[in-house]
C-alpha positions as CSV (number, residue, x, y, z in Angstrom):
1,M,22.9,77.0,-16.3
2,S,26.3,75.3,-17.0
3,Q,28.4,76.1,-20.1
4,M,27.4,72.9,-21.7
5,Q,23.8,73.4,-21.3
6,N,24.0,77.0,-22.6
7,V,25.9,75.9,-25.8
8,E,23.4,72.8,-26.2
9,K,20.4,75.2,-25.9
10,Q,21.4,77.9,-28.1
11,L,23.0,75.5,-30.9
12,R,19.5,73.6,-30.6
13,E,17.6,76.7,-31.2
14,M,19.8,77.7,-34.2
15,I,19.4,74.2,-35.9
16,L,15.6,73.9,-35.2
17,G,15.3,77.7,-36.3
18,L,17.1,76.9,-39.4
19,E,19.7,79.5,-38.8
20,I,22.2,76.5,-39.5
21,G,20.5,74.7,-42.3
22,P,20.3,70.8,-42.8
23,G,23.6,69.5,-44.2
24,E,25.7,72.3,-42.9
25,R,29.1,71.5,-41.6
26,L,30.0,72.3,-37.9
27,T,33.4,72.2,-36.5
28,E,34.2,72.3,-32.7
29,R,36.5,75.2,-33.0
30,W,33.6,77.2,-34.6
31,V,31.2,76.3,-31.9
32,E,33.9,77.3,-29.2
33,S,34.4,80.6,-30.7
34,R,30.6,81.4,-31.7
35,F,29.7,80.6,-27.8
36,G,32.8,81.5,-26.0
37,A,32.9,78.0,-24.5
38,S,35.8,75.4,-23.9
39,R,36.4,72.3,-25.8
40,T,34.8,69.8,-23.2
41,P,31.5,71.4,-22.7
42,V,31.2,72.1,-26.6
43,R,32.0,68.2,-27.2
44,A,29.4,67.3,-24.6
45,A,26.7,69.5,-26.0
46,L,27.5,68.1,-29.7
47,L,27.0,64.6,-28.0
48,R,23.7,65.4,-26.7
49,L,22.3,67.0,-30.1
50,E,23.6,63.8,-31.7
51,T,21.4,61.6,-29.6
52,E,18.4,63.8,-30.6
53,G,19.2,63.4,-34.1
54,L,19.8,67.0,-34.9
55,I,23.7,66.4,-35.8
56,C,25.7,63.6,-37.1
57,R,29.5,62.9,-37.4
58,D,31.1,64.0,-40.5
59,G,34.7,62.6,-40.3
60,R,36.4,64.5,-37.5
61,G,33.6,67.1,-37.6
62,W,29.9,67.4,-37.5
63,T,27.1,68.0,-39.9
64,V,23.6,69.2,-39.4
65,S,21.2,66.2,-40.1
66,P,19.6,66.6,-43.4
67,I,15.7,66.9,-43.1
68,N,14.7,63.1,-44.0
69,L,11.2,62.5,-46.1
70,A,11.2,59.0,-44.8
71,E,11.5,60.1,-41.0
72,L,8.8,62.6,-41.3
73,E,6.4,59.8,-42.6
74,Q,7.4,57.4,-39.7
75,I,7.1,60.3,-37.1
76,A,3.4,60.9,-38.3
77,V,2.7,57.3,-37.7
78,Y,4.0,57.4,-34.2
79,R,2.4,60.7,-33.5
80,E,-0.8,59.4,-34.4
81,A,-0.5,56.4,-32.0
82,V,0.7,58.3,-29.0
83,E,-1.3,61.5,-29.5
84,V,-4.6,59.7,-30.0
85,A,-4.1,57.4,-27.0
86,A,-3.4,60.6,-24.9
87,L,-6.6,62.4,-26.4
88,R,-8.7,59.4,-25.5
89,I,-7.7,59.6,-21.9
90,T,-8.4,63.2,-21.7
91,C,-12.0,62.8,-23.1
92,T,-12.7,60.5,-20.1
93,L,-11.7,63.2,-17.3
94,Q,-14.5,64.7,-15.6
95,D,-12.7,68.1,-15.6
96,R,-11.6,69.2,-19.1
97,S,-11.6,73.0,-18.4
98,A,-7.9,73.2,-19.1
99,V,-9.1,72.8,-22.9
100,E,-10.0,76.7,-22.6
101,I,-6.3,77.6,-21.8
102,I,-5.1,75.9,-25.1
103,E,-7.8,77.5,-27.1
104,A,-6.8,81.1,-25.7
105,M,-3.2,80.1,-26.7
106,L,-4.4,79.5,-30.3
107,D,-6.5,82.6,-30.2
108,S,-3.5,84.8,-29.1
109,C,-2.0,84.5,-32.6
110,D,-3.1,87.1,-35.2
111,D,-1.5,88.8,-38.3
112,K,0.7,90.9,-36.2
113,M,2.4,87.9,-34.5
114,P,5.5,86.9,-35.9
115,R,6.0,83.4,-37.7
116,E,8.1,82.2,-34.9
117,E,5.4,82.5,-32.4
118,W,2.8,81.0,-34.9
119,H,5.5,78.1,-35.2
120,R,5.8,77.7,-31.2
121,V,2.0,77.7,-30.7
122,G,1.4,75.1,-33.3
123,M,4.0,72.9,-31.5
124,D,2.7,73.5,-27.9
125,F,-0.9,72.7,-29.0
126,H,-0.2,69.2,-29.5
127,I,2.3,69.1,-26.5
128,E,-0.2,70.8,-24.0
129,L,-2.9,68.6,-25.4
130,A,-1.0,65.5,-24.6
131,R,-0.1,66.9,-21.2
132,L,-3.7,67.1,-20.3
133,S,-4.0,63.3,-20.4
134,G,-1.9,63.2,-17.3
135,N,0.1,60.3,-18.7
136,E,3.6,61.4,-18.4
137,F,4.9,58.8,-20.7
138,L,2.6,59.9,-23.7
139,F,3.2,63.5,-22.9
140,R,6.9,63.1,-23.3
141,A,6.7,61.0,-26.4
142,V,4.5,63.8,-28.1
143,R,7.0,66.6,-27.0
144,D,9.9,64.4,-28.4
145,A,8.2,63.8,-31.7
146,M,7.3,67.7,-32.0
147,T,10.9,68.4,-31.4
148,R,12.0,66.1,-34.1
149,L,9.4,67.7,-36.4
150,S,10.4,71.4,-35.5
151,R,12.8,72.2,-38.6
152,A,10.3,70.8,-41.0
153,R,7.5,72.7,-39.7
154,W,9.4,75.9,-39.9
155,L,9.2,75.4,-43.6
156,E,5.4,75.0,-43.4
157,V,4.5,78.0,-41.6
158,R,5.5,80.1,-44.6
159,D,2.2,79.0,-46.2
160,E,-0.7,81.2,-45.1
161,A,-3.4,78.6,-46.4
162,A,-1.6,75.8,-44.4
163,L,-1.7,77.9,-41.2
164,G,-5.3,78.9,-41.6
165,R,-6.2,75.2,-42.1
166,A,-4.2,74.0,-39.2
167,W,-5.8,76.4,-36.9
168,A,-9.3,75.5,-38.0
169,E,-8.6,71.8,-37.4
170,H,-6.9,72.5,-33.9
171,H,-10.2,74.4,-32.8
172,A,-12.5,71.4,-34.2
173,I,-10.4,68.9,-32.2
174,L,-10.7,71.2,-29.1
175,S,-14.4,71.1,-29.3
176,A,-14.6,67.5,-29.7
177,V,-12.4,67.1,-26.5
178,R,-14.6,69.9,-24.5
179,A,-17.7,67.7,-25.4
180,G,-16.0,64.5,-24.2
181,D,-16.5,63.0,-27.7
182,A,-13.5,60.7,-27.7
183,D,-14.2,59.1,-31.2
184,S,-14.9,62.4,-33.1
185,A,-11.7,63.9,-31.5
186,A,-9.7,61.0,-32.5
187,R,-10.8,60.9,-35.9
188,L,-10.1,64.6,-36.3
189,L,-6.8,64.5,-34.7
190,S,-6.0,61.4,-37.0
191,A,-7.0,63.4,-40.0
192,H,-5.0,66.5,-39.0
193,I,-1.9,64.6,-38.4
194,S,-1.9,62.6,-41.5
195,G,-3.0,65.6,-43.6
196,S,-0.3,67.8,-42.2
197,R,2.1,65.0,-43.1
198,D,0.9,64.7,-46.5
199,R,1.2,68.5,-47.3
200,L,4.5,68.8,-45.8
201,V,6.1,66.0,-47.4
202,A,4.6,66.9,-50.8
203,S,5.8,70.6,-50.3
204,L,9.3,69.3,-49.3
205,R,9.6,67.0,-52.3
206,N,8.3,69.8,-54.7
207,D,10.8,72.3,-53.5
208,R,13.8,70.1,-52.9
209,R,15.5,72.0,-55.8
210,G,14.8,75.3,-54.2
211,L,15.8,74.0,-50.5
212,R,19.0,72.7,-52.2
213,A,19.7,75.8,-53.8
214,R,19.6,77.6,-50.3
215,G,22.1,75.0,-48.9
216,F,19.4,73.0,-47.2
217,A,19.7,69.0,-47.6
218,V,16.6,67.0,-48.0
219,V,16.7,63.2,-48.4
220,A,14.3,60.7,-49.5
C-alpha cells in the first residue's frame, strides 16, 4: 500500500467512525504529522476524500463535511431505486443459496459484539445483497451510497430498539428473497429503507443541539 493510500484509508476510517467529527477543521500539516507522511501524498489523499464528499475545502485548509439532512433523504430515494432493482434480479436467479451466508452474517451479531461490528454488518447486509444480483453497476451504486451514509448510521446504532427493528426487517427481506417472491421482497426493502431514513432524519433533527454541543455540524 502506498503512502497516499495508507493516509486515505486511515483518514477515511477516522471520519466515518466519527473520530473526526462533522465540521471539524483539518490542516495538511496535522495530517502529515498524524500519519508520518509527506506533503504530496497527503494532498492526494485529501483530494480523493473530497471527491467522496467526506471533506471540503475551507480557505487554505479543509473541513470534514457536515452531516446533511437533505442529502440523507436524497440518498434514500437513490438507494431504493438501485437496491430494489438488484433485489428483483436476485429473486429471478435459480440459485439463491448465497442468501444463507448473509443470514449467517446477521446471526453472528449478539450482545457481546461491539457496536463497530453491528455497524459493519448492517452496512454489509445491503452491499452483499446487491452483490448477489451479479450486476456490477448496481452493486457499486449500493456500496457507494452506503459509504456516504456511514457516518450518520454510526449515530443510529446507539439505539437498541432501532437495531432490533432493522435486524428483524433484514431477516424478513431475506426470507422473501429465498422464496423468490420479488414483489414481497421489494415491498419489504422499500419500507425498510424509507423507515430507516425517516427515523434517522428525525433523530438527527431532534438531537441537533446535542450533536452541536459535541462539535458535530448538522445542516438541513
